[in-house]
C-alpha positions as CSV (number, residue, x, y, z in Angstrom):
1,M,-21.1,-0.9,36.3
2,N,-23.6,0.9,38.6
3,Q,-23.5,1.4,42.3
4,S,-25.3,3.0,45.2
5,E,-24.4,6.5,46.3
6,T,-21.8,5.0,48.8
7,I,-20.3,1.6,49.0
8,T,-18.1,2.0,52.1
9,K,-19.9,-0.6,54.3
10,L,-20.2,-3.0,51.3
11,S,-16.5,-2.7,50.6
12,V,-15.5,-3.5,54.2
13,A,-17.8,-6.5,54.2
14,L,-16.5,-7.8,50.9
15,V,-12.9,-7.5,51.9
16,K,-13.7,-9.6,55.0
17,A,-15.7,-12.2,53.1
18,Q,-13.0,-12.6,50.4
19,A,-10.4,-13.3,53.1
20,E,-12.5,-16.4,54.0
21,M,-13.6,-17.6,50.6
22,S,-12.2,-20.7,49.1
23,G,-11.8,-21.1,45.3
24,A,-14.7,-22.5,43.2
25,V,-13.8,-26.2,42.6
26,K,-13.5,-27.3,39.0
27,D,-15.8,-30.3,39.5
28,S,-17.6,-30.4,36.1
29,A,-16.3,-31.8,32.9
30,N,-16.3,-30.3,29.4
31,P,-16.0,-33.5,27.2
32,F,-15.5,-31.5,24.0
33,F,-12.4,-29.7,25.2
34,K,-11.4,-32.5,27.7
35,S,-11.2,-29.9,30.5
36,R,-12.8,-29.3,33.9
37,Y,-14.5,-26.1,35.1
38,A,-16.2,-24.7,38.2
39,D,-20.0,-24.9,37.6
40,L,-22.5,-22.4,39.1
41,E,-23.1,-24.6,42.1
42,S,-19.4,-24.6,43.0
43,V,-19.3,-20.8,42.7
44,I,-22.3,-20.4,45.0
45,N,-20.9,-22.9,47.5
46,A,-17.6,-20.9,47.7
47,I,-19.3,-17.6,48.5
48,K,-22.4,-18.7,50.5
49,E,-21.1,-18.8,54.0
50,P,-18.7,-15.8,53.9
51,F,-21.5,-13.7,52.3
52,A,-24.0,-14.6,54.9
53,K,-21.5,-14.0,57.7
54,Y,-20.8,-10.4,56.6
55,G,-24.2,-9.4,55.5
56,L,-23.8,-9.8,51.8
57,A,-26.2,-11.2,49.2
58,Y,-26.7,-11.1,45.5
59,T,-29.5,-11.2,42.9
60,Q,-29.3,-12.1,39.2
61,F,-31.9,-11.2,36.6
62,P,-32.0,-12.5,33.0
63,I,-31.7,-9.8,30.4
64,N,-31.5,-9.6,26.6
65,D,-30.5,-7.0,24.1
66,D,-29.5,-6.8,20.4
67,K,-26.2,-8.6,21.2
68,G,-27.7,-11.6,23.0
69,V,-28.8,-12.7,26.4
70,G,-27.2,-12.7,29.9
71,V,-27.8,-11.4,33.4
72,V,-27.6,-8.4,35.6
73,T,-25.8,-9.3,38.8
74,R,-26.3,-7.1,41.9
75,L,-24.1,-7.4,45.0
76,I,-26.0,-6.2,48.0
77,H,-25.0,-5.3,51.6
78,E,-27.4,-5.4,54.5
79,S,-26.9,-1.6,54.8
80,G,-28.6,-1.1,51.5
81,E,-25.4,-0.4,49.5
82,W,-25.0,-2.2,46.2
83,L,-22.9,-2.8,43.1
84,E,-24.4,-3.9,39.8
85,C,-23.2,-5.0,36.5
86,G,-24.7,-6.5,33.3
87,Y,-23.1,-9.3,31.3
88,T,-24.5,-10.5,27.9
89,L,-23.3,-13.2,25.5
90,P,-23.9,-13.5,21.8
91,L,-26.0,-16.5,20.7
92,G,-24.9,-16.5,17.1
93,F,-27.2,-16.1,14.1
94,V,-29.5,-18.2,11.9
95,K,-30.9,-17.6,8.4
96,K,-34.7,-17.7,8.3
97,D,-36.6,-17.0,5.1
98,G,-33.5,-15.4,3.7
99,V,-33.1,-13.0,6.7
100,V,-30.3,-13.3,9.2
101,E,-31.6,-13.2,12.8
102,P,-30.1,-13.7,16.2
103,R,-30.4,-17.3,17.4
104,L,-32.9,-17.2,20.3
105,D,-34.1,-20.7,20.8
106,P,-34.9,-21.6,24.5
107,Q,-32.1,-24.1,24.9
108,S,-29.4,-21.8,23.6
109,A,-30.7,-18.9,25.7
110,G,-30.9,-21.0,28.9
111,S,-27.4,-22.3,28.5
112,A,-26.0,-18.8,27.8
113,I,-27.8,-17.4,30.9
114,T,-26.4,-20.1,33.1
115,Y,-22.9,-19.5,31.7
116,A,-23.3,-15.7,32.2
117,R,-24.5,-16.2,35.8
118,R,-21.5,-18.3,36.7
119,Y,-18.9,-16.0,35.3
120,A,-20.6,-12.8,36.4
121,L,-21.0,-14.0,40.0
122,Q,-17.4,-15.4,40.1
123,A,-16.0,-12.1,38.8
124,M,-18.1,-9.9,41.1
125,A,-17.2,-12.0,44.2
126,G,-13.5,-12.1,43.2
127,I,-13.0,-15.8,43.5
128,P,-10.8,-18.1,41.4
129,A,-11.6,-21.5,40.0
130,V,-9.3,-24.1,41.4
131,D,-8.6,-27.8,41.0
132,D,-9.1,-30.3,43.8
133,D,-5.5,-30.1,45.0
134,A,-5.6,-26.3,45.2
135,E,-8.9,-26.4,47.0
136,M,-7.4,-28.8,49.6
137,A,-4.6,-26.4,50.1
138,M,-7.1,-23.8,51.4
139,G,-7.2,-26.0,54.5
140,R,-3.8,-24.6,55.5
141,T,-5.3,-21.3,56.5
142,Q,-7.7,-22.9,59.0
143,K,-6.7,-23.5,62.6
144,P,-7.6,-26.9,64.1
145,V,-9.6,-27.1,67.3
146,G,-9.4,-30.0,69.7
147,G,-7.3,-33.2,69.8
148,K,-6.6,-35.9,67.3
149,I,-9.2,-37.6,65.1
150,S,-10.7,-40.9,66.3
151,R,-9.7,-44.3,65.0
152,K,-13.0,-44.5,63.2
153,Q,-12.5,-41.1,61.6
154,A,-9.0,-42.1,60.5
155,Q,-10.2,-45.3,58.9
156,T,-12.9,-43.4,57.0
157,L,-10.2,-41.1,55.6
158,H,-7.9,-44.0,54.8
159,D,-10.7,-45.7,52.9
160,L,-11.5,-42.6,50.9
161,L,-7.8,-41.9,50.1
162,S,-7.5,-45.4,48.8
163,S,-10.7,-45.4,46.7
164,T,-9.8,-42.0,45.1
165,K,-6.1,-42.9,44.7
166,A,-5.2,-39.6,46.3
167,D,-1.6,-38.7,47.1
168,V,-1.5,-39.4,50.8
169,S,1.7,-37.5,51.4
170,K,0.3,-34.4,49.8
171,F,-2.9,-34.8,51.7
172,C,-1.0,-35.0,55.0
173,A,1.1,-31.9,54.1
174,V,-2.1,-29.9,53.4
175,F,-3.5,-30.8,56.8
176,N,-0.2,-30.4,58.6
177,C,0.1,-34.0,60.0
178,S,2.8,-36.6,59.7
179,D,0.2,-39.3,58.9
180,V,-3.6,-39.6,58.7
181,D,-4.0,-41.0,62.2
182,S,-2.4,-38.0,63.8
183,M,-4.6,-35.4,62.0
184,E,-6.0,-32.7,64.3
185,A,-9.8,-33.2,64.9
186,G,-10.5,-29.6,63.7
187,F,-9.4,-30.5,60.2
188,Y,-11.6,-33.7,59.9
189,D,-14.8,-32.2,58.5
190,K,-13.0,-30.3,55.8
191,A,-10.8,-33.3,54.9
192,L,-13.8,-35.6,54.8
193,A,-15.8,-33.2,52.6
194,M,-12.9,-32.8,50.1
195,L,-12.4,-36.5,49.8
196,Q,-16.1,-37.2,49.5
197,K,-16.3,-34.7,46.7
198,K,-13.3,-36.3,45.0
199,A,-14.9,-39.7,45.4
200,A,-18.2,-38.5,43.8
201,T,-16.2,-37.1,40.9
202,H,-14.4,-40.4,40.4
203,A,-17.8,-42.2,40.4
204,K,-19.2,-40.2,37.5
């Protein structure tokens, strides 16, 4: 890992940003292992707003060496302070004309770079990968603003809860309401976004 001469301001900003980051939702499927994982888009979505709020940004550049391909990820603060770390992945080997060489076809390299980007960025930002229920639980840390949701908003949530076969009691517990109709208006946007994401996942 490399860094600028000082990282005091960057450290303060990162601490504040991490306090507001949600987890990266496991919304992509790995059919081979029958598991779910947080893709690069989910990682970026989790850090984007907190990073912007506290003057943080990142860059990622493809690299390669004798071990494989990967990325160099640099975390940057608006003060000019930075942290940087490289991460490479082996691509395996192929035998060509009797000579064993690293496997460097474009498809394998592209997949490895995307994989490296996701894990390097997630590690540098310090965010976990979570399932839908854990992501919904993040809503407990937010304070609602305003009165109750409207009848139309409540019906939208009811429809989504039904179509996704979500656990209504768990949903209400997450958003601190006795039933959907009594949800605080300040929770509506997050509740809607979560259920829409769940509905999109079910539709795949």
